[in-house]
Each structure stands twice: as structure tokens, then as C-alpha cells.
N, CA, C, O and the ligand as a Tripos MOL2 file, in Angstrom:
@<TRIPOS>MOLECULE
protein
  249   247    63     0     0
PROTEIN
NO_CHARGES

@<TRIPOS>ATOM
      1 N           9.2580   22.2630  -29.1560 N.3       1 MET1
      2 CA          9.5770   22.5700  -27.7620 C.3       1 MET1
      3 C           8.4630   22.1160  -26.8370 C.2       1 MET1
      4 O           8.6990   21.5360  -25.7770 O.2       1 MET1
      5 N           7.2410   22.3980  -27.2720 N.am      2 PHE2
      6 CA          6.0890   22.0160  -26.4450 C.3       2 PHE2
      7 C           5.9900   20.5040  -26.2630 C.2       2 PHE2
      8 O           5.6220   20.0070  -25.1990 O.2       2 PHE2
      9 N           6.3290   19.7920  -27.3300 N.am      3 VAL3
     10 CA          6.2750   18.3230  -27.2740 C.3       3 VAL3
     11 C           7.2680   17.7800  -26.2490 C.2       3 VAL3
     12 O           6.9560   16.8470  -25.5100 O.2       3 VAL3
     13 N           8.4430   18.3560  -26.2080 N.am      4 ILE4
     14 CA          9.4850   17.9140  -25.2690 C.3       4 ILE4
     15 C           9.0150   18.1180  -23.8220 C.2       4 ILE4
     16 O           9.1910   17.2450  -22.9730 O.2       4 ILE4
     17 N           8.4220   19.2680  -23.5620 N.am      5 LEU5
     18 CA          7.8990   19.5490  -22.2180 C.3       5 LEU5
     19 C           6.8070   18.5540  -21.8460 C.2       5 LEU5
     20 O           6.7300   18.0940  -20.7070 O.2       5 LEU5
     21 N           5.9640   18.2270  -22.8240 N.am      6 LEU6
     22 CA          4.8750   17.2850  -22.5770 C.3       6 LEU6
     23 C           5.4200   15.9020  -22.2210 C.2       6 LEU6
     24 O           4.9360   15.2500  -21.2950 O.2       6 LEU6
     25 N           6.4310   15.4690  -22.9670 N.am      7 ILE7
     26 CA          7.0540   14.1590  -22.7060 C.3       7 ILE7
     27 C           7.6850   14.1390  -21.3140 C.2       7 ILE7
     28 O           7.5520   13.1600  -20.5790 O.2       7 ILE7
     29 N           8.3670   15.2200  -20.9580 N.am      8 LEU8
     30 CA          8.9780   15.3230  -19.6320 C.3       8 LEU8
     31 C           7.9170   15.2390  -18.5410 C.2       8 LEU8
     32 O           8.0960   14.5440  -17.5410 O.2       8 LEU8
     33 N           6.8070   15.9570  -18.7440 N.am      9 LEU9
     34 CA          5.7280   15.9840  -17.7570 C.3       9 LEU9
     35 C           5.1310   14.5900  -17.5690 C.2       9 LEU9
     36 O           4.9050   14.1440  -16.4440 O.2       9 LEU9
     37 N           4.8770   13.9050  -18.6970 N.am     10 VAL10
     38 CA          4.3260   12.5480  -18.6300 C.3      10 VAL10
     39 C           5.2980   11.6130  -17.9250 C.2      10 VAL10
     40 O           4.8870   10.7620  -17.1370 O.2      10 VAL10
     41 N           6.5930   11.7720  -18.2090 N.am     11 GLY11
     42 CA          7.6090   10.9460  -17.5660 C.3      11 GLY11
     43 C           7.6250   11.1420  -16.0600 C.2      11 GLY11
     44 O           7.7440   10.1760  -15.3060 O.2      11 GLY11
     45 N           7.5070   12.3880  -15.6190 N.am     12 VAL12
     46 CA          7.5030   12.6940  -14.1820 C.3      12 VAL12
     47 C           6.2770   12.0770  -13.5120 C.2      12 VAL12
     48 O           6.3760   11.4880  -12.4360 O.2      12 VAL12
     49 N           5.1180   12.2190  -14.1640 N.am     13 VAL13
     50 CA          3.8800   11.6650  -13.6090 C.3      13 VAL13
     51 C           3.9780   10.1530  -13.4720 C.2      13 VAL13
     52 O           3.6040    9.5950  -12.4410 O.2      13 VAL13
     53 N           4.4830    9.4850  -14.5140 N.am     14 ILE14
     54 CA          4.6310    8.0250  -14.4920 C.3      14 ILE14
     55 C           5.6060    7.6110  -13.3920 C.2      14 ILE14
     56 O           5.3930    6.6120  -12.7060 O.2      14 ILE14
     57 N           6.6850    8.3940  -13.2300 N.am     15 TYR15
     58 CA          7.6770    8.0840  -12.1980 C.3      15 TYR15
     59 C           7.0500    8.1280  -10.8130 C.2      15 TYR15
     60 O           7.2760    7.2400   -9.9910 O.2      15 TYR15
     61 N           6.2460    9.1860  -10.5580 N.am     16 PHE16
     62 CA          5.6460    9.3180   -9.2360 C.3      16 PHE16
     63 C           4.5850    8.2520   -8.9890 C.2      16 PHE16
     64 O           4.4530    7.7520   -7.8710 O.2      16 PHE16
     65 N           3.8190    7.8980  -10.0410 N.am     17 LEU17
     66 CA          2.8230    6.8310   -9.9130 C.3      17 LEU17
     67 C           3.5150    5.5050   -9.6070 C.2      17 LEU17
     68 O           3.0620    4.7420   -8.7540 O.2      17 LEU17
     69 N           4.6190    5.2370  -10.3130 N.am     18 TRP18
     70 CA          5.3700    3.9920  -10.1220 C.3      18 TRP18
     71 C           5.9380    3.9380   -8.7090 C.2      18 TRP18
     72 O           5.8760    2.9100   -8.0340 O.2      18 TRP18
     73 N           6.4960    5.0770   -8.2730 N.am     19 ARG19
     74 CA          7.0960    5.1140   -6.9400 C.3      19 ARG19
     75 C           6.0340    4.9400   -5.8600 C.2      19 ARG19
     76 O           6.2600    4.2520   -4.8650 O.2      19 ARG19
     77 N           4.8760    5.5640   -6.0590 N.am     20 HIS20
     78 CA          3.7830    5.4370   -5.0950 C.3      20 HIS20
     79 C           3.3500    3.9770   -4.9720 C.2      20 HIS20
     80 O           3.1140    3.4790   -3.8710 O.2      20 HIS20
     81 N           3.2500    3.3010   -6.1130 N.am     21 GLN21
     82 CA          2.8380    1.9020   -6.1170 C.3      21 GLN21
     83 C           3.8770    1.0350   -5.4010 C.2      21 GLN21
     84 O           3.5260    0.1270   -4.6470 O.2      21 GLN21
     85 N           5.1300    1.3200   -5.6400 N.am     22 THR22
     86 CA          6.2010    0.5360   -5.0280 C.3      22 THR22
     87 C           6.2090    0.7010   -3.5100 C.2      22 THR22
     88 O           6.3290   -0.2740   -2.7680 O.2      22 THR22
     89 N           6.0780    1.9540   -3.0570 N.am     23 THR23
     90 CA          6.1050    2.2080   -1.6190 C.3      23 THR23
     91 C           4.8760    1.5940   -0.9590 C.2      23 THR23
     92 O           4.9520    1.1120    0.1710 O.2      23 THR23
     93 N           3.7380    1.6100   -1.6670 N.am     24 THR24
     94 CA          2.5240    1.0210   -1.1100 C.3      24 THR24
     95 C           2.7150   -0.4860   -0.9230 C.2      24 THR24
     96 O           2.2680   -1.0660    0.0670 O.2      24 THR24
     97 N           3.3940   -1.1070   -1.9000 N.am     25 LEU25
     98 CA          3.6080   -2.5550   -1.8240 C.3      25 LEU25
     99 C           4.5120   -2.9130   -0.6480 C.2      25 LEU25
    100 O           4.2740   -3.8940    0.0560 O.2      25 LEU25
    101 N           5.5510   -2.1050   -0.4440 N.am     26 THR26
    102 CA          6.4730   -2.4130    0.6360 C.3      26 THR26
    103 C           5.8240   -2.1970    1.9990 C.2      26 THR26
    104 O           6.2650   -2.7540    3.0040 O.2      26 THR26
    105 N           4.7670   -1.3780    2.0190 N.am     27 ARG27
    106 CA          4.0880   -1.1320    3.2800 C.3      27 ARG27
    107 C           3.1040   -2.2430    3.6240 C.2      27 ARG27
    108 O           2.5770   -2.2950    4.7350 O.2      27 ARG27
    109 N           2.8610   -3.1250    2.6700 N.am     28 ASN28
    110 CA          1.8920   -4.1920    2.9270 C.3      28 ASN28
    111 C           2.3140   -5.0400    4.1170 C.2      28 ASN28
    112 O           3.4880   -5.3740    4.2800 O.2      28 ASN28
    113 N           1.3600   -5.3700    4.9220 N.am     29 CYS29
    114 CA          1.6600   -6.1370    6.1220 C.3      29 CYS29
    115 C           1.3740   -7.6180    5.8900 C.2      29 CYS29
    116 O           0.7520   -8.0170    4.9060 O.2      29 CYS29
    117 N           1.8420   -8.3860    6.8120 N.am     30 ARG30
    118 CA          1.5540   -9.8170    6.7900 C.3      30 ARG30
    119 C           0.3700  -10.0660    7.7060 C.2      30 ARG30
    120 O           0.5120  -10.2530    8.9140 O.2      30 ARG30
    121 N          -0.7930  -10.0620    7.0930 N.am     31 TRP31
    122 CA         -2.0140  -10.2160    7.8780 C.3      31 TRP31
    123 C          -2.3140  -11.6770    8.1350 C.2      31 TRP31
    124 O          -2.2930  -12.5030    7.2220 O.2      31 TRP31
    125 N          -2.5860  -11.9760    9.3580 N.am     32 ARG32
    126 CA         -2.9570  -13.3360    9.7490 C.3      32 ARG32
    127 C          -4.3150  -13.2680   10.4380 C.2      32 ARG32
    128 O          -4.5590  -12.4100   11.2860 O.2      32 ARG32
    129 N          -5.1910  -14.1920   10.0520 N.am     33 GLN33
    130 CA         -6.5190  -14.1850   10.6450 C.3      33 GLN33
    131 C          -6.5230  -14.9420   11.9710 C.2      33 GLN33
    132 O          -6.0900  -16.0910   12.0580 O.2      33 GLN33
    133 N          -7.0220  -14.2640   12.9920 N.am     34 ASP34
    134 CA         -7.1750  -14.8830   14.2980 C.3      34 ASP34
    135 C          -8.6400  -15.2940   14.4300 C.2      34 ASP34
    136 O          -9.4880  -14.5210   14.8770 O.2      34 ASP34
    137 N          -8.9090  -16.5310   14.0280 N.am     35 ARG35
    138 CA        -10.3030  -16.9790   13.9700 C.3      35 ARG35
    139 C         -10.9490  -17.0180   15.3480 C.2      35 ARG35
    140 O         -12.1490  -16.7760   15.4820 O.2      35 ARG35
    141 N         -10.1620  -17.3190   16.3640 N.am     36 GLY36
    142 CA        -10.7180  -17.3880   17.7080 C.3      36 GLY36
    143 C         -11.3110  -16.0710   18.1640 C.2      36 GLY36
    144 O         -12.3370  -16.0480   18.8450 O.2      36 GLY36
    145 N         -10.6690  -14.9700   17.7910 N.am     37 ARG37
    146 CA        -11.1140  -13.6530   18.1980 C.3      37 ARG37
    147 C         -11.8190  -12.9020   17.0760 C.2      37 ARG37
    148 O         -12.3840  -11.8310   17.2960 O.2      37 ARG37
    149 N         -11.7850  -13.4670   15.8740 N.am     38 GLY38
    150 CA        -12.4750  -12.8350   14.7570 C.3      38 GLY38
    151 C         -11.8060  -11.5630   14.2740 C.2      38 GLY38
    152 O         -12.4850  -10.6590   13.7850 O.2      38 GLY38
    153 N         -10.5020  -11.4730   14.4000 N.am     39 VAL39
    154 CA         -9.8020  -10.2660   13.9580 C.3      39 VAL39
    155 C          -8.6380  -10.6370   13.0400 C.2      39 VAL39
    156 O          -8.1600  -11.7720   13.0400 O.2      39 VAL39
    157 N          -8.1980   -9.6530   12.2630 N.am     40 TRP40
    158 CA         -6.9850   -9.7960   11.4590 C.3      40 TRP40
    159 C          -5.8640   -9.1130   12.2090 C.2      40 TRP40
    160 O          -5.9930   -7.9650   12.6360 O.2      40 TRP40
    161 N          -4.7710   -9.8200   12.3640 N.am     41 ARG41
    162 CA         -3.6350   -9.2500   13.0800 C.3      41 ARG41
    163 C          -2.4240   -9.1790   12.1620 C.2      41 ARG41
    164 O          -2.1200  -10.1350   11.4490 O.2      41 ARG41
    165 N          -1.7450   -8.0580   12.1830 N.am     42 CYS42
    166 CA         -0.5610   -7.8690   11.3600 C.3      42 CYS42
    167 C           0.6590   -8.4090   12.0850 C.2      42 CYS42
    168 O           0.9950   -7.9620   13.1810 O.2      42 CYS42
    169 N           1.3130   -9.3700   11.4630 N.am     43 ALA43
    170 CA          2.4950   -9.9680   12.0800 C.3      43 ALA43
    171 C           3.6840   -9.0210   12.0080 C.2      43 ALA43
    172 O           4.6820   -9.2190   12.7010 O.2      43 ALA43
    173 N           3.5810   -7.9960   11.1730 N.am     44 TYR44
    174 CA          4.6930   -7.0780   10.9780 C.3      44 TYR44
    175 C           4.6930   -5.9540   12.0070 C.2      44 TYR44
    176 O           5.7230   -5.6740   12.6210 O.2      44 TYR44
    177 N           3.5370   -5.3040   12.2010 N.am     45 CYS45
    178 CA          3.5020   -4.1510   13.0930 C.3      45 CYS45
    179 C           2.5580   -4.3570   14.2720 C.2      45 CYS45
    180 O           2.5090   -3.5220   15.1750 O.2      45 CYS45
    181 N           1.8010   -5.4650   14.2760 N.am     46 GLY46
    182 CA          0.9460   -5.7430   15.4150 C.3      46 GLY46
    183 C          -0.4070   -5.0770   15.3690 C.2      46 GLY46
    184 O          -1.1590   -5.1450   16.3410 O.2      46 GLY46
    185 N          -0.7390   -4.4330   14.2620 N.am     47 ALA47
    186 CA         -2.0380   -3.7820   14.1390 C.3      47 ALA47
    187 C          -3.1340   -4.8370   14.0410 C.2      47 ALA47
    188 O          -2.9060   -5.9310   13.5270 O.2      47 ALA47
    189 N          -4.3100   -4.5070   14.5320 N.am     48 GLU48
    190 CA         -5.4420   -5.4280   14.4810 C.3      48 GLU48
    191 C          -6.6420   -4.7190   13.8970 C.2      48 GLU48
    192 O          -6.8680   -3.5320   14.1310 O.2      48 GLU48
    193 N          -7.4250   -5.4970   13.1120 N.am     49 THR49
    194 CA         -8.6240   -4.9140   12.5380 C.3      49 THR49
    195 C          -9.6650   -6.0070   12.3570 C.2      49 THR49
    196 O          -9.3300   -7.1900   12.2970 O.2      49 THR49
    197 N         -10.9270   -5.6080   12.2720 N.am     50 VAL50
    198 CA        -12.0210   -6.5470   12.1240 C.3      50 VAL50
    199 C         -12.5190   -6.4980   10.6910 C.2      50 VAL50
    200 O         -12.6300   -5.4200   10.1070 O.2      50 VAL50
    201 N         -12.8210   -7.6640   10.1200 N.am     51 GLY51
    202 CA        -13.3480   -7.6790    8.7630 C.3      51 GLY51
    203 C         -13.3600   -9.0780    8.1860 C.2      51 GLY51
    204 O         -12.7720  -10.0020    8.7470 O.2      51 GLY51
    205 N         -14.0420   -9.2220    7.0490 N.am     52 ASP52
    206 CA        -14.1080  -10.5220    6.3880 C.3      52 ASP52
    207 C         -12.8100  -10.8310    5.6420 C.2      52 ASP52
    208 O         -12.3970  -11.9860    5.5380 O.2      52 ASP52
    209 N         -12.1750   -9.7720    5.1250 N.am     53 ARG53
    210 CA        -10.9500   -9.9490    4.3510 C.3      53 ARG53
    211 C          -9.7900   -9.2500    5.0340 C.2      53 ARG53
    212 O          -9.9790   -8.3700    5.8740 O.2      53 ARG53
    213 N          -8.5940   -9.6550    4.6590 N.am     54 ALA54
    214 CA         -7.3990   -8.9990    5.1820 C.3      54 ALA54
    215 C          -7.2820   -7.6050    4.5780 C.2      54 ALA54
    216 O          -7.5660   -7.4250    3.3940 O.2      54 ALA54
    217 N          -6.8770   -6.6320    5.3550 N.am     55 PRO55
    218 CA         -6.6520   -5.2850    4.8160 C.3      55 PRO55
    219 C          -5.5800   -5.3130    3.7360 C.2      55 PRO55
    220 O          -4.7310   -6.2050    3.7160 O.2      55 PRO55
    221 N          -5.6230   -4.3320    2.8390 N.am     56 ARG56
    222 CA         -4.6730   -4.3350    1.7250 C.3      56 ARG56
    223 C          -3.3510   -3.6890    2.1030 C.2      56 ARG56
    224 O          -2.3350   -3.9330    1.4520 O.2      56 ARG56
    225 N          -3.3500   -2.8780    3.1370 N.am     57 ASP57
    226 CA         -2.0920   -2.2420    3.4850 C.3      57 ASP57
    227 C          -1.9890   -2.0990    4.9970 C.2      57 ASP57
    228 O          -2.9030   -2.4420    5.7470 O.2      57 ASP57
    229 N          -0.8470   -1.5830    5.4090 N.am     58 CYS58
    230 CA         -0.5770   -1.5090    6.8360 C.3      58 CYS58
    231 C          -1.3210   -0.3560    7.4830 C.2      58 CYS58
    232 O          -1.3120    0.7640    6.9740 O.2      58 CYS58
    233 N          -1.9580   -0.6330    8.5940 N.am     59 LEU59
    234 CA         -2.6980    0.4060    9.2980 C.3      59 LEU59
    235 C          -1.7600    1.3540   10.0310 C.2      59 LEU59
    236 O          -2.1290    2.4830   10.3550 O.2      59 LEU59
    237 N          -0.5730    0.8940   10.2810 N.am     60 ARG60
    238 CA          0.3530    1.6820   11.0600 C.3      60 ARG60
    239 C           0.8320    2.9320   10.3190 C.2      60 ARG60
    240 O           1.1070    3.9620   10.9330 O.2      60 ARG60
    241 N           0.9280    2.8260    8.9900 N.am     61 PHE61
    242 CA          1.5010    3.9150    8.2090 C.3      61 PHE61
    243 C           0.4380    4.8350    7.6370 C.2      61 PHE61
    244 O           0.7560    5.6780    6.7980 O.2      61 PHE61
    245 N          -0.8040    4.7060    8.0560 N.am     62 LYS62
    246 CA         -1.8600    5.5870    7.5450 C.3      62 LYS62
    247 C          -1.8730    6.9140    8.2790 C.2      62 LYS62
    248 O          -2.6970    7.7770    7.9790 O.2      62 LYS62
    249 ZN          1.2780   -3.6800    9.7560 Zn       63 ZN63
@<TRIPOS>BOND
     1     1     2 1
     2     2     3 1
     3     3     4 2
     4     3     5 am
     5     5     6 1
     6     6     7 1
     7     7     8 2
     8     7     9 am
     9     9    10 1
    10    10    11 1
    11    11    12 2
    12    11    13 am
    13    13    14 1
    14    14    15 1
    15    15    16 2
    16    15    17 am
    17    17    18 1
    18    18    19 1
    19    19    20 2
    20    19    21 am
    21    21    22 1
    22    22    23 1
    23    23    24 2
    24    23    25 am
    25    25    26 1
    26    26    27 1
    27    27    28 2
    28    27    29 am
    29    29    30 1
    30    30    31 1
    31    31    32 2
    32    31    33 am
    33    33    34 1
    34    34    35 1
    35    35    36 2
    36    35    37 am
    37    37    38 1
    38    38    39 1
    39    39    40 2
    40    39    41 am
    41    41    42 1
    42    42    43 1
    43    43    44 2
    44    43    45 am
    45    45    46 1
    46    46    47 1
    47    47    48 2
    48    47    49 am
    49    49    50 1
    50    50    51 1
    51    51    52 2
    52    51    53 am
    53    53    54 1
    54    54    55 1
    55    55    56 2
    56    55    57 am
    57    57    58 1
    58    58    59 1
    59    59    60 2
    60    59    61 am
    61    61    62 1
    62    62    63 1
    63    63    64 2
    64    63    65 am
    65    65    66 1
    66    66    67 1
    67    67    68 2
    68    67    69 am
    69    69    70 1
    70    70    71 1
    71    71    72 2
    72    71    73 am
    73    73    74 1
    74    74    75 1
    75    75    76 2
    76    75    77 am
    77    77    78 1
    78    78    79 1
    79    79    80 2
    80    79    81 am
    81    81    82 1
    82    82    83 1
    83    83    84 2
    84    83    85 am
    85    85    86 1
    86    86    87 1
    87    87    88 2
    88    87    89 am
    89    89    90 1
    90    90    91 1
    91    91    92 2
    92    91    93 am
    93    93    94 1
    94    94    95 1
    95    95    96 2
    96    95    97 am
    97    97    98 1
    98    98    99 1
    99    99   100 2
   100    99   101 am
   101   101   102 1
   102   102   103 1
   103   103   104 2
   104   103   105 am
   105   105   106 1
   106   106   107 1
   107   107   108 2
   108   107   109 am
   109   109   110 1
   110   110   111 1
   111   111   112 2
   112   111   113 am
   113   113   114 1
   114   114   115 1
   115   115   116 2
   116   115   117 am
   117   117   118 1
   118   118   119 1
   119   119   120 2
   120   119   121 am
   121   121   122 1
   122   122   123 1
   123   123   124 2
   124   123   125 am
   125   125   126 1
   126   126   127 1
   127   127   128 2
   128   127   129 am
   129   129   130 1
   130   130   131 1
   131   131   132 2
   132   131   133 am
   133   133   134 1
   134   134   135 1
   135   135   136 2
   136   135   137 am
   137   137   138 1
   138   138   139 1
   139   139   140 2
   140   139   141 am
   141   141   142 1
   142   142   143 1
   143   143   144 2
   144   143   145 am
   145   145   146 1
   146   146   147 1
   147   147   148 2
   148   147   149 am
   149   149   150 1
   150   150   151 1
   151   151   152 2
   152   151   153 am
   153   153   154 1
   154   154   155 1
   155   155   156 2
   156   155   157 am
   157   157   158 1
   158   158   159 1
   159   159   160 2
   160   159   161 am
   161   161   162 1
   162   162   163 1
   163   163   164 2
   164   163   165 am
   165   165   166 1
   166   166   167 1
   167   167   168 2
   168   167   169 am
   169   169   170 1
   170   170   171 1
   171   171   172 2
   172   171   173 am
   173   173   174 1
   174   174   175 1
   175   175   176 2
   176   175   177 am
   177   177   178 1
   178   178   179 1
   179   179   180 2
   180   179   181 am
   181   181   182 1
   182   182   183 1
   183   183   184 2
   184   183   185 am
   185   185   186 1
   186   186   187 1
   187   187   188 2
   188   187   189 am
   189   189   190 1
   190   190   191 1
   191   191   192 2
   192   191   193 am
   193   193   194 1
   194   194   195 1
   195   195   196 2
   196   195   197 am
   197   197   198 1
   198   198   199 1
   199   199   200 2
   200   199   201 am
   201   201   202 1
   202   202   203 1
   203   203   204 2
   204   203   205 am
   205   205   206 1
   206   206   207 1
   207   207   208 2
   208   207   209 am
   209   209   210 1
   210   210   211 1
   211   211   212 2
   212   211   213 am
   213   213   214 1
   214   214   215 1
   215   215   216 2
   216   215   217 am
   217   217   218 1
   218   218   219 1
   219   219   220 2
   220   219   221 am
   221   221   222 1
   222   222   223 1
   223   223   224 2
   224   223   225 am
   225   225   226 1
   226   226   227 1
   227   227   228 2
   228   227   229 am
   229   229   230 1
   230   230   231 1
   231   231   232 2
   232   231   233 am
   233   233   234 1
   234   234   235 1
   235   235   236 2
   236   235   237 am
   237   237   238 1
   238   238   239 1
   239   239   240 2
   240   239   241 am
   241   241   242 1
   242   242   243 1
   243   243   244 2
   244   243   245 am
   245   245   246 1
   246   246   247 1
   247   247   248 2
@<TRIPOS>SUBSTRUCTURE
     1 MET1         2 RESIDUE 1 A MET
     2 PHE2         6 RESIDUE 1 A PHE
     3 VAL3        10 RESIDUE 1 A VAL
     4 ILE4        14 RESIDUE 1 A ILE
     5 LEU5        18 RESIDUE 1 A LEU
     6 LEU6        22 RESIDUE 1 A LEU
     7 ILE7        26 RESIDUE 1 A ILE
     8 LEU8        30 RESIDUE 1 A LEU
     9 LEU9        34 RESIDUE 1 A LEU
    10 VAL10       38 RESIDUE 1 A VAL
    11 GLY11       42 RESIDUE 1 A GLY
    12 VAL12       46 RESIDUE 1 A VAL
    13 VAL13       50 RESIDUE 1 A VAL
    14 ILE14       54 RESIDUE 1 A ILE
    15 TYR15       58 RESIDUE 1 A TYR
    16 PHE16       62 RESIDUE 1 A PHE
    17 LEU17       66 RESIDUE 1 A LEU
    18 TRP18       70 RESIDUE 1 A TRP
    19 ARG19       74 RESIDUE 1 A ARG
    20 HIS20       78 RESIDUE 1 A HIS
    21 GLN21       82 RESIDUE 1 A GLN
    22 THR22       86 RESIDUE 1 A THR
    23 THR23       90 RESIDUE 1 A THR
    24 THR24       94 RESIDUE 1 A THR
    25 LEU25       98 RESIDUE 1 A LEU
    26 THR26      102 RESIDUE 1 A THR
    27 ARG27      106 RESIDUE 1 A ARG
    28 ASN28      110 RESIDUE 1 A ASN
    29 CYS29      114 RESIDUE 1 A CYS
    30 ARG30      118 RESIDUE 1 A ARG
    31 TRP31      122 RESIDUE 1 A TRP
    32 ARG32      126 RESIDUE 1 A ARG
    33 GLN33      130 RESIDUE 1 A GLN
    34 ASP34      134 RESIDUE 1 A ASP
    35 ARG35      138 RESIDUE 1 A ARG
    36 GLY36      142 RESIDUE 1 A GLY
    37 ARG37      146 RESIDUE 1 A ARG
    38 GLY38      150 RESIDUE 1 A GLY
    39 VAL39      154 RESIDUE 1 A VAL
    40 TRP40      158 RESIDUE 1 A TRP
    41 ARG41      162 RESIDUE 1 A ARG
    42 CYS42      166 RESIDUE 1 A CYS
    43 ALA43      170 RESIDUE 1 A ALA
    44 TYR44      174 RESIDUE 1 A TYR
    45 CYS45      178 RESIDUE 1 A CYS
    46 GLY46      182 RESIDUE 1 A GLY
    47 ALA47      186 RESIDUE 1 A ALA
    48 GLU48      190 RESIDUE 1 A GLU
    49 THR49      194 RESIDUE 1 A THR
    50 VAL50      198 RESIDUE 1 A VAL
    51 GLY51      202 RESIDUE 1 A GLY
    52 ASP52      206 RESIDUE 1 A ASP
    53 ARG53      210 RESIDUE 1 A ARG
    54 ALA54      214 RESIDUE 1 A ALA
    55 PRO55      218 RESIDUE 1 A PRO
    56 ARG56      222 RESIDUE 1 A ARG
    57 ASP57      226 RESIDUE 1 A ASP
    58 CYS58      230 RESIDUE 1 A CYS
    59 LEU59      234 RESIDUE 1 A LEU
    60 ARG60      238 RESIDUE 1 A ARG
    61 PHE61      242 RESIDUE 1 A PHE
    62 LYS62      246 RESIDUE 1 A LYS
    63 ZN63       249 GROUP 0 **** ****
């Protein structure tokens, strides 16, 4: 009985981790570097940020 509960628990955890990863991916923005102004601009939501690299996710949904 205990083993069955453990398997169920692990399955639920994996499901939520998988879902979190999927939703994070869909939130990713299309970052374009604006070299003239030195900023990264999101073509999807219009967010702007400063940095050497493009942000990994959308600033709008934080
Ligand atoms: Zn965005």
C-alpha cells in the first residue's frame, strides 16, 4: 500500500514539474536586441530590459 502511495506522489510531482516547464516555455518572449539604444526589447509584449544577454522569460508575467 505504501509503495502505491509513493508512486502516486512521485507521479504528481513529475506532472507539476513538467507542467511548470511547459508553461515557462510558452511564456518565453521574442527578444530582439536594440543595439542603438543598448536594450533588449520583447516583440511579444513590448517589455524592455538592459543586459548583455536576452532574458530567458517574459518580464510581463513575473
Ligand atoms: Zn514579453
